[in-house]
N, C-alpha and C positions, 0 to 999 in steps of 0.2 A: 507493500500498501503505498500511496506517497504522503506524506507527511503536510499539513496545512500549510507549515512556511516557506517559503520562496527557496530554496538553495540554490547557488551560483550556477549550477545548471541546469536550470530549468529556467523557463521563461514565460513572462504573462500575455506572449504574444508572438504567434507563428504565421507561418506562411511555409504553406506545404503545397510544392508544383515539381514538374517533372523535371525541370531544369535549375541548378544550381542562380544564382543570380551573378552570377562572375564567371570568368573566361579565364584561362591560365595561360600566358605568355612565358616564352625564355627569356631570362633576364642578363644582360649585360655581364653578368661571370654564370652563365647555364642555369644559375636558381631559377626553380620556379616562381612568377608572380601572377596573383589572381590582378585582372582587372572586371571592373562592373561591368558587366555584358549590356549591350545595347540596345534591346527589345523595349517592344514599348511595357511590359507586365511590370516591366524590373523599372522603369522610368517610373510607375504610376506607384510602386508599393516601396522603391528604398524612402522616400521622405517620412511614411510611417513606421518602416524598418527603424529610421533614425532616431525618432521621435520616441518609438516606445521602447526600444534597445530589446528588438525579441530577437528568433531565430529564424530561417531559414532552410529549409529542408526539402533535399533537391538531388538527383543525381547532376556526377560532374563533368560529366560526357565523353568518359572511357573507361571502354567496357576491359573486367579483369582485372580492375586494381583496384586495390580500398585506398582511401587517404584518408589524412585523421582532419576533425572538424578544424574550426580556426577565427577567431575574430575579424571582423571586414565592416569598416565605415563606421563603426561605431555595435553590430549588432553579430550575432554567431551565425558562423554558416556552420551546417552537419549535413555532412554526405550521405548517400546511402548509394552501397555499391551496388553496379548491374553486370553478369554476365554478357560474355559475346551472345549466348542462346535467352537471355533477358530481353537483349534491345535487337532480336532477331524478331523474338515472339511476341513479348508485351508489346513494345514501341513501336516496330516496324510492323509486324502484322495485328496483332487483335486492335490499339490503339490507330494507327495509320490506315490497313488495309480492310476496318471491319467498321468500323465506329466512323472513322471520317467520311469514306464516302456514302457511310448510307443517312450519316446528320449531312450533309450535302445534296439530298435529294435521289439519288444513288447516282453519279452526275458518271460515276462507274461503277460495274459492279463489286459491294462486296463481298473480303470472303470470310467464309465460314470455316474457322477450324476447334474442332474440341484440346488439340492439344493447346493451342494461343492461348485460349479462355482460361485452364490450367494454370500458366505463366501468369496470363496477365490478373488472375486471382489472387497469385504467390507476392507478385511482385506492390498489389495496394496492400496485403499486407504489414508486408515490411515498413513500408511508409505510416500504416497506421501504427504499426511497434515503434518506430522514431518518434514519428510527433506525441504517443503516451508518454516515452520515457523525458521528453525535452519539453513538455508543458509541466508550471508550476499550480497547484489545486488552482480551481474557477479559470483558469486560462482560455483567453482566446486564441481558437485555430483557425486560420481560413484557408479553405484548399480551395486549389485550382483546376479543373477544367478537367477536359475528356478522359483523361489517361488513367483520372484515380476517382473513376466514379463510385468505385467501392470504399472509398476510404473514411466516408462519416459515420456509416454503419460500422466498422471496424474498429474506429475510433470509438463513436458512442458507447458499445459493448468493453471494450479495455478502460476507459476515461469516463462516467455517465456525469460524472462532475463539469466536464469542458463545457466551452460555448462553443457550436463549430458552425462556421459558415462554409458557402461553396460556390462557384463562381463558376457559368459554362458561357468558353469565351468564345462556341462557336452556334451556330445557329440547332434546336431543340426539334426534329424530325413530327410531324404530322402521326395520326396513328396507323395510317395504313403501311406507312413504311418500317412504320418501328417495332410494327407487330412484326416483320421479318425473323428478329434476332430472335436465336433459340432462348438465348438468356438475357430474355428482356423482363423478364422478372427480377430477378437477380439485379439486376442495373440499376430498373426503378427505387428499390429497395437499399441501395447502398445511399445515393442520393437523401432517403427519409431517414439517414442519422445526425443530418443537418439540423438546425435551428431554422436557418434563412437559406431559400434555394438561388441565388440570382443567375437572371438570361439578359440575352441583350436585346428583346422585344418579350414587350406584351405576347403574344402567339405562343412564343416558345414555352413563356409559363404557362401558358391554357392548356396546348398540348397534353404537357406533362404532370400537370394534375388532373386531366381529364382519364388519360393510361393509369396515374395511380390508382384511383378511384375502380376504373377499372378489372385494371393486373392482380393489382394489391388488394381490393376490398377495404381499402380508408375513407375515411368520412371525409365526404369534402364542404366548406362553403366558399364559394370564389377560388380567396388566392390562397384558402386558411386548410391545413390537411392536421385533420386530428388523428393523431396516435392510439394503435389500444389501451398504451402506459399514461395517457392522458395528455401530449409532450402535445404543442401544438407548432405545426411545419408551414414556416411563410415561403412562397415560392411566387417572385416578382419580378419585374424587368428594370435593368440597370445599366443604360448605353452607357457602354464604354465608354471615353474620348480623350483626346492628347494634350497633352503642355502646348498650347496653344502661343503662350507669350513667347517658352521657352523656343520655339521653331521661327517667329516672327522673328526674334532676335536674331538666331541664325541667317535668315535672312538678309537682315538689316548689317551684318559684319560684313567690313570693309574686306575680310579677308575671302569672305565668299559670294561678294558681289565681283571681286578680280578674276574668280574661277568662272563664275556665271557667265562673264563677258568672253573668257576664254570658251567656255563650252557653244558657247555661237558661234564665235569663229570656227573651229573643230565641223560644226553641223555645217559648214558655209555661209552664216549669214542669210538664213532663207529669211521670209517676210513670214514666215508662220512657221509657230514649234507647235506639235502635235507629241503631246509625251502620256507614254501607260508605266505604271511602276506595280509587279507583281512580283510577287514568289512563285517559280514556275512549279504551277500546280493548276493539278484540268479541272477544277472549280472554279479561274479565275475567266475564262473565255478567251483563253490566249488564240485559239486556232480561228475563233469563231473575228477576234477583234483583227488579229491581221490580214483576215481573208475581206473585211468589210476596205481593208486600206489600200491594199491589192486591186480590186474594184474601182475604188474611189479613183485611185493612180490611174488604173488601164484606162477607163472611160473619159478622164480630162477635169470632172469635175472637180477635183483637186490636183493644180499644175504641177509633176514632180519639181520641175525646176524653182518654183516659187513655197513649196510646202515639203517638209519633213517631218515622220515619226520618230520619235523616239521613244525604243522600246528596251525596261530595265524588267530583266527577267533574272530574281534573285537562284541562284540555286536552291534546288531544296530536297531532302530525301533520297538523294542518290542512288542509292539499292535499293528505292523500292522498282521494280519490273516498268509497273505504269508509268514513272517519272522518267524513265529512260527515255520509253516510246515517247511520248511527250517530248523530250526536249528533241530527238531526232526528227518528229516532224514541220516543230517551230523553225529549225535549222534549215530543211528543206524549203518550207514557204517562203521562209522570207528569201532563200539565198533565188529559188525561181521569179521572185514578183520584183528583186534587186535587179537581176538578169534581163527583166523586158520593160523594166519602167525608170528613170532616172542616169545618168548619165555617167560616165565609170570616174570612180573618187566622191561621185557624189549618190549617194546611194541614196533610194524614197526613203527607205524606211532604215532607219539608222537601232540597232539590234545588239543588245550587251548584254549575254549572258554573266552575269557578276555582281560580285556584291559591294557596296559603295559603304564609305561613313557618311552620319547625318549632314555632315557640313556641305558633302558633294551634292547628297538627295537636295539639299535645302538652297542649292545652287539652279539645281536641274528645276524644282518646280518655280522657281519666280523664273525662267525664262520661257516657260512654257504657256503659250497661249490658250491654250484650250488641253485641260487635263481630262485624258479619256478610261472612266471607271468601270469594266464592264463584266463583274463576276457570275457567272450564274447562280452563284449561290452563294454568302456569304454572311458569316457572325456579324460581322460591325463593317470592316474595313476604315482602317482608318488612314489609307493615303488617301482618299477624298478629301479626308479632313487635314492633314498636314501642308495641302495642296492651297489648302485655303486659306490658310493661316501665314503659311509664306508668302502670301501673293497683295502688297497694298494697294496694287492699281487695281481700279477697277475695271479693266479694258480685259476681263481673261472670262472663262466660263468651264464648268464642270459640267462635263457627260458623265450619267453615273447608269448603274443597272438601276431598273424598281428592287432586284433580288437580294440587293447588297440590304446586308441591317441599317447601314447609314440614311438609304430615302428616305424612312418611317422620317428623319430629324430633318433630311436635307432637302425638303422640298419644293424649293427654288434651282435646283440643279436642273438640268436638260436633261430627264430622265428616259430611258429606252428598254424597251423587251435585247438583251443578249441573244437570243433564240431566233429572232426576229431580223436575218442581215440585213434587208433589203431597208427595213424599217433604222435600225441600229445607223445606214449609211443617210440615211435623212437626219438622221440627230444628227451628228455630228459637222456635218455640214448646215445646220441651221445654227450649231454654237457656234460656229467658226464665222458665219456671215450675218450673226442675227443685229439689230441696232444698235450701237456704243450706248443708247440709253436702257437699252432692254439685258445688256450684258449687267451692266452696273448697277443697273435694279439688281437683276439678280444677288451679283456677286457680295454687298452690299450685303441683302439680309443673309447670304449662308456664310457671310463673319464676323455678326453680331453672332447666328449661333453659334458658331465654333465656338466664337472668345468667352459667349455666356456659358459653357459649361464645357467645364477642364476636367483633366483628369485625376486631380485633388478633390473635388465636388463628387466624383465617381464612388474615390475609395472613402471617402468620408460619409454620402450617403448610404451607402451599404453597412459601413462597421458602427453605422447610428443606430442601422434600424438590427442591427445584428446584436448592441449592448443595450437595446430597449427587451 
């Protein structure tokens, strides 16, 4: 049993996530150095961690290696080791080849393997045990995302004294799709260990509550789920956002401005720059978007001498077969379009399969006249918000898929259905050729929205409700 006094090894606030918030680099003397990771979740939660001085539990990113925990920026790092088999079956397998496609409208068919499920359950138990060992009496534990669906219930069993929250960063599917899953009841019950379950959109919360009622048999009143033991679980939407002020300051930085000018030059100083920024993932609608631009360039509706489409595709899950296939498809598609349109040395589609630092991203956002964000399904999509935050000029436009979570908040974007190629082409042209008055009115309203709801509001709202 844990005594009620907090010992130095335990914390009052814990974040449990698949990955730790640090990346390892080799220092000048060959010693490992740990740097804060650049991801959005880390940016969101690090200020909370620094303020509360908690612990972050997760995997450090290298398989078959055990490392000691350490202090970082005023909070504890608690590593959970994973073997190569764990990575293959829990992470690449069940998390990213079963849940990910199932939760993203079955854009590719999910794969259901019993061995993957067994490993997923085992790894979730290890995360729950690490959290139980690191939490003070009555501590608050915030579990993150689809890789750790089972942790809340496992943790509740080990430590009924804890206050447990869970946030799902990806969409939660409708019941017709979710019911395919052989382990559907176990996944639903896993989340019911939490006091508060957060979703990106109200629709996700509604889908979850209805499924829990049908498949688990719990009592439900709107967004409240009454458990047999008398606990009440709240399921509601907390749309995640970005550090808009931070991105605006980045875009204003003189070095970033200089980099932006250089980028524009490298692209041949075109009259107009279209920009896409995505992880290389089949949910992002890259094939459809590139085909749409290819047709617009071929038909002359976009003149390749005056317009450039810059597409950044960040490498992702390169060991998963579907991702390798997608990478080859996009390479071929871009090559074919560029060989047909544009001049030698100045391709119509500038394609970059690479990762860039935030400063370079801010430079790209600030030179883009039209940002094109057209996922087939996205939990939120923060790129759309980052673009708006980096753009102080009103003469800019955002084309946004109606299937991105952000579409609910960003109603002033030029919205389209990415499955409708002709419709998407019309929307891209409309955004590019709209009157300055229309463009600036939309842009001002988008900016107002993005700056009014920032990342710390998201974390504070969730933790306030969890505390209540």
